[in-house]
C-alpha positions as CSV (number, residue, x, y, z in Angstrom):
1,X,-22.8,-13.1,-70.5
2,X,-24.1,-10.0,-68.7
3,X,-21.9,-7.5,-67.0
4,X,-22.5,-8.8,-63.5
5,X,-21.5,-12.3,-64.4
6,X,-18.4,-11.0,-66.1
7,X,-17.4,-8.9,-63.1
8,X,-18.2,-11.8,-60.7
9,X,-16.0,-14.3,-62.6
10,X,-13.1,-12.0,-63.8
11,X,-10.7,-13.9,-61.6
12,X,-7.0,-12.9,-62.1
13,X,-5.7,-15.1,-64.8
14,X,-1.9,-15.5,-64.4
15,X,-1.4,-18.6,-66.5
16,X,-1.9,-18.0,-70.3
17,X,-1.7,-20.2,-73.3
18,X,0.7,-19.0,-76.0
19,X,-2.1,-19.0,-78.7
20,X,-2.3,-15.6,-80.5
21,X,-5.1,-13.2,-79.7
22,X,-6.7,-11.7,-82.8
23,X,-6.2,-8.0,-83.3
24,X,-9.9,-7.3,-83.5
25,X,-10.3,-8.8,-80.0
26,X,-7.6,-6.5,-78.7
27,X,-9.3,-3.5,-80.3
28,X,-12.5,-4.6,-78.5
29,X,-10.7,-4.5,-75.2
30,X,-9.4,-1.0,-75.9
31,X,-12.9,0.1,-76.9
32,X,-14.1,-1.2,-73.6
33,X,-11.3,0.5,-71.7
34,X,-12.2,3.8,-73.3
35,X,-15.8,3.6,-72.1
36,X,-14.5,4.3,-68.6
37,X,-15.1,7.6,-66.8
38,X,-12.3,10.1,-66.7
39,X,-12.1,13.5,-64.8
40,X,-13.8,16.1,-66.8
41,X,-14.1,13.6,-69.7
42,X,-10.4,14.4,-70.2
43,X,-9.7,10.9,-71.7
44,X,-6.0,11.5,-71.3
45,X,-5.1,7.9,-71.6
46,X,-3.2,5.8,-74.1
47,X,-2.8,2.0,-74.5
48,X,0.4,0.5,-75.8
49,X,-0.3,-2.9,-77.2
50,X,2.8,-5.1,-77.3
51,X,2.9,-8.4,-79.4
52,X,6.4,-8.2,-80.8
53,X,8.4,-11.1,-79.3
54,X,11.7,-9.2,-78.9
55,X,10.0,-6.3,-77.1
56,X,8.1,-8.7,-74.8
57,X,11.3,-10.6,-74.1
58,X,13.2,-7.4,-73.2
59,X,10.4,-6.3,-70.9
60,X,9.7,-9.7,-69.5
61,X,13.4,-10.3,-68.8
62,X,13.7,-7.0,-66.9
63,X,10.6,-7.8,-64.9
64,X,11.8,-11.3,-64.1
65,X,15.2,-10.0,-63.0
66,X,13.6,-7.3,-60.8
67,X,11.1,-9.6,-59.2
68,X,13.3,-12.6,-58.7
69,X,13.5,-13.4,-55.0
70,X,11.0,-10.8,-53.9
71,X,7.9,-13.1,-54.2
72,X,8.4,-15.8,-51.6
73,X,6.3,-18.9,-50.7
74,X,4.4,-17.9,-47.5
75,X,4.6,-21.5,-46.2
76,X,2.1,-24.3,-45.7
77,X,0.3,-22.6,-42.9
78,X,-0.7,-19.6,-45.0
79,X,-4.2,-19.4,-46.5
80,X,-4.6,-21.5,-49.6
81,X,-5.8,-18.6,-51.8
82,X,-2.7,-16.5,-50.7
83,X,-0.4,-19.4,-51.6
84,X,-2.0,-19.8,-55.0
85,X,-1.9,-16.1,-55.7
86,X,1.7,-15.7,-54.8
87,X,2.7,-18.8,-56.8
88,X,0.8,-17.4,-59.8
89,X,2.3,-14.0,-59.4
90,X,5.8,-15.5,-59.4
91,X,5.0,-17.6,-62.5
92,X,3.6,-14.6,-64.3
93,X,6.5,-12.4,-63.5
94,X,9.0,-15.1,-64.7
95,X,7.0,-15.9,-67.8
96,X,5.7,-12.5,-68.8
97,X,7.5,-12.6,-72.1
98,X,5.4,-15.5,-73.2
99,X,2.0,-13.7,-72.8
100,X,0.5,-13.2,-76.2
101,X,-0.3,-9.6,-75.6
102,X,0.9,-7.0,-73.1
103,X,-1.2,-3.8,-72.7
104,X,0.5,-0.9,-71.0
105,X,-2.1,1.5,-69.7
106,X,-0.7,5.1,-69.7
107,X,-1.9,8.6,-69.0
108,X,-0.9,12.2,-69.3
109,X,-1.3,15.0,-66.8
110,X,-3.8,17.2,-68.5
111,X,-6.6,17.8,-65.9
112,X,-7.6,20.2,-64.5
113,X,-6.5,22.6,-67.3
114,X,-3.9,25.0,-66.1
115,X,-3.1,23.0,-62.9
116,X,-3.0,19.3,-63.8
117,X,-3.0,16.8,-60.9
118,X,-1.3,13.4,-61.0
119,X,-4.2,11.9,-59.0
120,X,-6.5,12.6,-62.0
121,X,-4.3,10.4,-64.2
122,X,-4.8,7.4,-62.0
123,X,-8.5,8.1,-61.5
124,X,-8.8,7.8,-65.3
125,X,-6.4,4.9,-66.0
126,X,-7.5,2.5,-63.3
127,X,-11.2,2.4,-64.3
128,X,-10.1,1.9,-67.9
129,X,-7.9,-1.0,-66.8
130,X,-10.8,-2.6,-64.9
131,X,-13.1,-2.2,-67.9
132,X,-10.5,-3.9,-70.0
133,X,-10.2,-6.8,-67.6
134,X,-14.0,-7.3,-67.4
135,X,-14.3,-7.1,-71.2
136,X,-11.5,-9.8,-71.5
137,X,-13.5,-12.1,-69.3
138,X,-16.7,-11.5,-71.4
139,X,-14.7,-12.5,-74.5
140,X,-13.3,-15.6,-72.8
141,X,-9.8,-14.1,-72.5
142,X,-7.7,-14.1,-69.5
143,X,-6.1,-11.0,-68.0
144,X,-4.8,-9.6,-64.7
145,X,-3.9,-6.2,-63.4
146,X,-0.2,-5.8,-62.6
147,X,2.2,-2.9,-61.8
148,X,5.2,-4.8,-63.0
149,X,6.2,-1.8,-65.1
150,X,7.2,-0.1,-61.9
151,X,9.9,-2.8,-61.4
152,X,11.5,-2.1,-64.8
153,X,10.5,1.4,-65.6
154,X,13.6,2.4,-67.5
155,X,13.5,-0.7,-69.7
156,X,9.8,-0.3,-70.4
157,X,10.1,3.3,-71.3
158,X,13.1,2.7,-73.5
159,X,11.7,-0.4,-75.3
160,X,8.3,1.2,-76.0
161,X,9.4,4.8,-76.5
162,X,7.3,6.1,-73.6
163,X,8.0,9.8,-73.0
164,X,9.0,10.9,-69.5
165,X,5.8,13.0,-69.1
166,X,3.6,10.0,-69.7
167,X,2.6,8.0,-66.5
168,X,2.5,4.2,-66.7
169,X,-0.4,3.0,-64.7
170,X,-0.6,-0.8,-65.3
171,X,0.8,-3.6,-67.4
172,X,-1.9,-6.1,-68.2
173,X,-1.0,-9.5,-69.8
174,X,-3.8,-10.8,-72.0
175,X,-4.3,-14.2,-73.6
176,X,-6.4,-17.3,-73.7
177,X,-6.6,-18.8,-70.2
178,X,-4.6,-21.9,-69.2
179,X,-6.5,-22.2,-66.0
180,X,-10.3,-21.8,-65.7
181,X,-12.2,-18.6,-64.9
182,X,-14.1,-18.8,-61.7
183,X,-15.8,-16.7,-59.1
184,X,-13.7,-13.9,-57.5
185,X,-13.1,-14.2,-53.8
186,X,-14.4,-11.0,-52.2
187,X,-15.8,-9.9,-48.8
188,X,-19.6,-9.9,-48.4
189,X,-21.3,-6.7,-49.2
190,X,-22.7,-6.4,-45.7
191,X,-19.1,-6.2,-44.4
192,X,-18.2,-3.2,-46.5
193,X,-21.4,-1.2,-46.9
194,X,-22.0,1.7,-44.5
195,X,-25.5,3.3,-44.7
196,X,-25.6,7.0,-44.0
197,X,-22.3,7.2,-42.0
198,X,-19.1,5.2,-41.5
199,X,-19.5,2.5,-38.9
200,X,-16.8,0.4,-37.2
């Protein structure tokens, strides 16, 4: 599978089988994540891989409690893709503890030297997260980007020993997909490209 096919079919996979993911595959995902660009090549990221059932249960329980009632069915008149996305997000939040692997993407404020900027943390962590998701697709794994850690920050920090000066950018569940991969639903390029100057 070439990179364009992987990007074009890296649909958010919110339903995962409980089959284990081999450690060497997880290491490949982290390798891919660390091929991403970072400001000044600072590489101030870190990836906490969680497979311990007790830790996943604690984090998953906190996320489920925090999200409960906040993701509502938009009703039968809503766009089908929106309904499916919200249904999947609710199922994922409630079943996060059963994901075989959770990857917490983190970063430290180190750049620019002498005057670090929080924006630089995100501009490193988010490309790394996207690389990880595309690599998961190429390996036949399912993954999706979430910010669930924001809903249960204290529990996540305490459970995983995350220092206060470390920013938590994304929590990515990874596993073998229980629903098929497929093409992502995106706007056409001609709707978003602006040649020479902004138009519209």
